[in-house]
N, C-alpha and C positions, 0 to 999 in steps of 0.2 A: 698558071695565072697569066692574064693578059698584061698590058702595059703597066710599068711600075710608076709609082709616085716618087719623084725625086724630092727628098727632104733635106733642105739646106739649114744647118743649125750650128750653134756653138754651145758647149756644155755650160758655160758661165751665164748664159742668157736665161733670165727667169721666165721669159715668154716662150722660149723653146721648151722649158720644163712644163709649163702650164699646158701646152698643147699635145704632148706626146701621147697620152692615153686616148684622147679623142681621135688623133690621127690613126692610131692602131685600130680603134673601133670602126672608123670609116673604111680603112683598108680591108678589114675582115668582112664588113657588110657588103662590100662591092667586089670581093674576091681579087683584090689587088695586093701586090707586094710593095714594100717600102724600101727604097734605096737610100740608106743613111749616108749623107754627104757632109761631113764637117767642113767648115770654111774658116778662113782668116777674115774675121769681120772687118778689120781695118782696111783690107783691100777692097771690100765692097763699098764701104763708106767713102773711100777715096774717089770712087766713081759716082756714087749717088749723092754725095754731099752730107752724109750723116756724120755725127760726131759723138764721142763718148758722153754718157749722161752728165758727168761733172763739168763738161764744157758747154752745156746747153744753157739758154737763158733761165733765170731762176723760176719763172712761172712754169716753164716746161719741166723743170726738175720737180717742182711740187706736184704737178699733175701726174707725173710718172709715179710718184710715191702713192698717190691716191689710186691710180690705175692698178698698181701692184696689189694693193689691199683688196680692192673690189674684185679683181680677177681671182685672187687666191680664195676669197670667200665663195665666189661662184663655183670654183673648181673643187671646193671642199678640202683645201690643204692649208696648213699653217705656214706663215711666212714671217721672217724678220726682214723688213724692207731695207735695213742698213746692216747687212751681215758682216761678221768679223773678217771674212776672207773674200772680199770683193772690193775692187777688181783684182783678179789674179790671172796668170797666164793659163789658158785652158788647153794648150797644145797637147800635152800628154793625155789628158782626159779625153779630148776629142779623138785623138788617134787610137785610144783604147776602144772606142765605139767602132771605129773603122776596122780595127784588128779583129774584133768579135765577128763582124759581118764578113770579113775576108776569110775567116775560119769556118764560114757557113753557119754561124750561130745567129740567133735573133737578138740584137742588142737593145731592144725596146725597154725592157725592165732596167737594164743597167743605165741607159740614157736617162730614164726618169730618176733613178737613184742619185745621179750626179747633181741634178738640179735640186733635189731634196736635200742633199748633203750641204750644198752652199746656202740655200735660202731658208731651210727649216732646221737644220741640225748643227749649224756653225762649224762645219768641217772644211778643211783645206784640200781642195782637189788637186793641188800641186804636190801633195804629200803622197809618195808612192805607197806607203803603208795604208793610207786611206783608200787609195785606188785598188790595191790588192784585196782589201776586205770587201769592197763593193763588187769587184769582179767575182770573187768567190761566192758571195751571197747571191749573185745572179746566175750561178751555176757553171762558171767557166774556170779554167786553170789560170790563176793570176800570173804566175811566172811566165807562161807562154804568151799570154796576151800582152803583158807589159814589154816583153822582149820584142814582139812584133810591132808594138806601138812606137818603139824607139828606132825603128828601121828607116832606112832611106826611102823604102817603098811607101811607108806610111806618110812621110813628109811630102813625097811627090804627089801622093793621092790627094792630100789636103790642099796642096797648091793648085792642082788641076781642078779640084772641086770649086775652088774660089773663082777660077777663070770660067768654069762652066756656069756658075751662078751669075756672074757678070754678063755672060753671053745670053742668059735667059732673062735678063732684066730683073734680077733679084737685087733688091736695094738694102736688105738687112736680114736679120735672123729673128725668128724662124721664117722660112718660106717653103712653099710646097709647089712643085711644078708638075703639071700633068698635061701631056700632049702639047707642050710648048707654052701653056698658059701658067703664069706665075701668080700665086696667092701669097701675099706678104702679111704675116702676122697670124698668131693663133686665133684671133677673132675673125679670120677669113676661112676657117675650116668649114663652117656651114656652107659657104659658097662652093668650096670644093665638093662637099657632099652633094649639093644641089646639081652641080655639073655631072657628077657620076650617076646620080639618080635619073636625071633627065636625058642623059645620053647626048647632050648638045655638043656641037663642035667647039673647039677652043676659040676664045676671043683674043685676037692679036692686034696690036697697034702698029 
């Protein structure tokens, strides 16, 4: 395959969840591979000026809840816009995605299942038993993946991904970077598809 699509995400983000399947479809359509790169979202926000949802003005909080509902409806998935286990620390879940990829597996189905767990199934992705079950259902050995996800290598990779994202002008999650051009938000996936279809050069500011 030719150049990869760098996919910057965090497992707790509903918008990361919404976009996974379309990203996979686009990658397959254009014969591209996906480089799953979990990030520490707070580090990106520290540079871009973003803040957690609960710290935003009330009007933006309401609009976010509406956007969650309409995007879920468009994507054909169920959603609880105020799930029982949000926000929680996504570090271990994010690192499990990295560990599957590091073991030369395809983490796409597992990554989707993490978002579904939080936003549709009321599961806690900080619970290792929950993660182990999702890993097994995705076809991987949960003990090995969890062990690698807890490693210093996994932590270092996530930290480096965050710095790579900042360098690429990624301001939040999800974001997709191809040939140096960043597409922020799952609603920009059509733009990525258009770039790949047209073969145009990257737009850089």
